[in-house]
N, C-alpha and C positions, 0 to 999 in steps of 0.2 A: 625569759632570758633567751636571746638569740643563740642558735647553734651555728658556729662557724665551721663549715666543712666544704671549702671551695676548691678542693683538689690540691694543687701544689701551693705550698707556702714558700715565699722567696725571702732570702735574707743573706746578706754578705757573710761568707764563710760558713753557711750551712743552715739556711732556712729561717722562716719567721719565728720569732721568739715571743710567746705570750708572756707578758711581764706583770709583776706586781711590785717592782721596786726599781730604783735607779740603777742598782747593780745589774739587773737584767737588761736595761736599756743599753748600758755600756757593753755588756757581753755580746749583744747582737749587732749593735751599730758600730762599735769600735772594733770588735774582734769577729763578729759575724757568727759566733758559735750558736748552734741550734740546741736549745734546752727547753723542751716543753715543760711548763709548770702547772701546778694544780690551780684550780679556780676557774670561774666562768667568765663570760664576756662582760659582765657588769663591772669587773675590777681588772680587766686586762686590756692590753693594746697590742697592736702589731707594729713591727718595725721592718720596713721593706728596703730592698736595694735592687739594683739591676741584675746582679750576678745570681745565677741559679744553675742547679743541675737536677736531673730527674732520676730518682731511684728506679732500679729495675722492677718490672712487674713480678709479683710473687709467683713462685712455682706452685706445684701441686701441694695440697694441704699437708702439713706435717703435724704429727701428734706429739705434744709435749710429754716428757716422761722423766722418771728418776725422782727419787725422794731426796730432799735436801734438808740440811740442818740449819737452824737459826742461830747456832753458836758461832762466835767470831773465830776466824782462823788464827792459828798461832804462827809466829815467825820461826823459821828454822833457827835453833839456838846458836849454831855456828856459822850462819850466813851461807850455808852450802846451797848449791844449785844443782839439784839432781831430779828433774822431772822424769817420770817413768813412762809416760804415755807414748806409745809407738803406733797407735791406731791411725792409719792413713785414710780411712773412710770419712767422707764429709758427714758431720752429724746432722741428723734430722729429728733427733729427740734430745731432750735436755740431759747434759752430763749428770751421772748419778753420784759421783764422788765430790760433791760441791758443798762447801759451807759458805755462809754469808756474813759479811762484816759491814757495820755501819761506818762509813768513811765520810766524816763531816756530814753533809746533807744527803749522801747517796748510800744505797744499800747495794754492795757489790759482791760478786762471786769469786771464789777461789777453788780451783780443782786440785785435789791432792796429787793427781798424776800429771796434769797439764799446766799447773801454775796459776797465778804467779807464786814463785817460791822465795823470792827475796824482797825485802822492804827497806826503804830508807826514808823515814818520814812518810809522806804520802806517795812517794815514788814506788811503783811496783815493777818487778822485772823477773827474769828467769822463767821463760815459758817453754813448753815442749815444742819441738819443730814438727808440729802436726796440725791438722785442722782445728782440733780442740784448743791447742795452744794459741792459734791465731784468733779464735773466738774470744778466749779469755783476755788476750792482749787488746783486742778491739774495744771490748767493754771497759776494762780497767784503764787503758790508756786514754780513752775519750773522757770518761767521767772524772777520773782523778785529776786530769789536767785542768778541768773546770772547777771542781770543788776545792782544789788547793789554792786557787787565787784568793788574795793577791800575791801569794807565793808562786812564782813562775818557775821555780827549780824543777818540780815534777814535769811540767810541760816541756822544758828544755831537754830533760833526760829521756822522756818516753816518746818524743816525736823524732822523726827522721830529720837530720840536719839538712838545711837547704833554704831557698828563698821563702818558701811558705812558712817554715818554722820561724824564720827571722821576723816576718811580718806579724805573726801571732805574738811573739815575745815583745815586739814593739808596742802592739796594742794592749798587751797585758799591763804595761806600765801605768795605764789610766785606770785600772781596776784597783780600788783602794779598800773595798769591803768584800767579805766572803758572800757566797750565795746564801741567802737566808734559809734557815732550817724550815722545812715544810713547803718551800716554794718549788722544789725540784721534782718533776715527774720521774718516777722510778722506772727502771728497766722492766719491760713486760715480755719481751721475746726476741727472737732472732731468726734470720735465715742466711745461710752461707750462699752467697751469690756465685762467687767463683773462688777456686783454690788451686794454687800451685805451691810447690815448696818455696818459691821465691816471694809470691804476693798473694794476698787474700782480700776479697771484698766481702764485707759482712753488712747485711741490713739489720739494724737494731730498731726495735719498737719500744716506745715508752708511753706512759700515760695509763688511763683506765678506760675500759670498754663501757662500764656503767656510767661514767661521767662524760662519755663521748669525747675523750681527749686523746685517743690513740694517734700517734704519729710514727712514721717510719722514715729513716734516713740511713745513709750508707757511710761506713768507715772503712778505709783501706789501711792494711798493715803490710809491711815488707820485712823480710828476714835480712837483717844487717848486723854485722859484728856479733853474731852468735845469739841474736834474740829478735823478737818481733817488735817493730816500731810502727807507731801510727804515722801515716803519710799524709800531710796536708798538701793541698795543691799549691803550685808556685805563686798563685795570686793570693794565698793566705786562707783559703777555705779549709776548715778543719774537717768538715763532713760535707756530704751532698746537701742540697736543700731537702726539705721534708715534704711528705705527703700525708694528708689526713686519711685514715682508714677507719672503717666502721666496725671491724671485728678482726680476730686473729687468724682468719682463714689464710692458709699458705705460710704461716709462721709458726715456729715452735715456741710454746709458752715457756718462759724462763724468768722467774722473779723470786725475790726473797721476801717480799711483803705482799 
């Protein structure tokens, strides 16, 4: 089986998508969403387009840390939004107060102090106005927008309004089936590229090192209307294009499975 690792993968709205179903063809071609999936080259294809962006080069190695629980997080009974995280340092280790929840085909984190604290179906909101809050919003906003499809309500609510969101929502109308269980490569790690109280850029890694499927791409979030929102580009890119990486050097390991 050939190993595909040719540097940058290009795909409209966020990188080449290795696909095992028609749903994934639509996700990358129609919406351009980057979602690496499990499986090898024998049963996958690439879908390319002209638009691409290059993620930043990883910084110095970061060590993953913190123990996490495999139990699913509970929704606040009264719908309250009271994140308690006030730490303004950029995280270089995995948050310690995290539980993991299976959300359709994704395994996603929730920090007890940084959020998300509120849920409406698959929409997650109420994050701390801190680097860890931005990290949680980048992960949950990106993955939940994808795994909720064909329901586009979470995407509409978790993305910043603008031309980019409008294009993504228009493309979402062509998605008629959810992402198949088992096809989605899970979160493997992160790196905070830049952070200000207004905007954060986060590199997310997904896939498996053992299976040589690690990919890194960037998600931008912005503080707007009292919460972090994922910022798609005006041309409709949800994330940057992806780069294949051989290991987690420079990234903090962060995964629920």
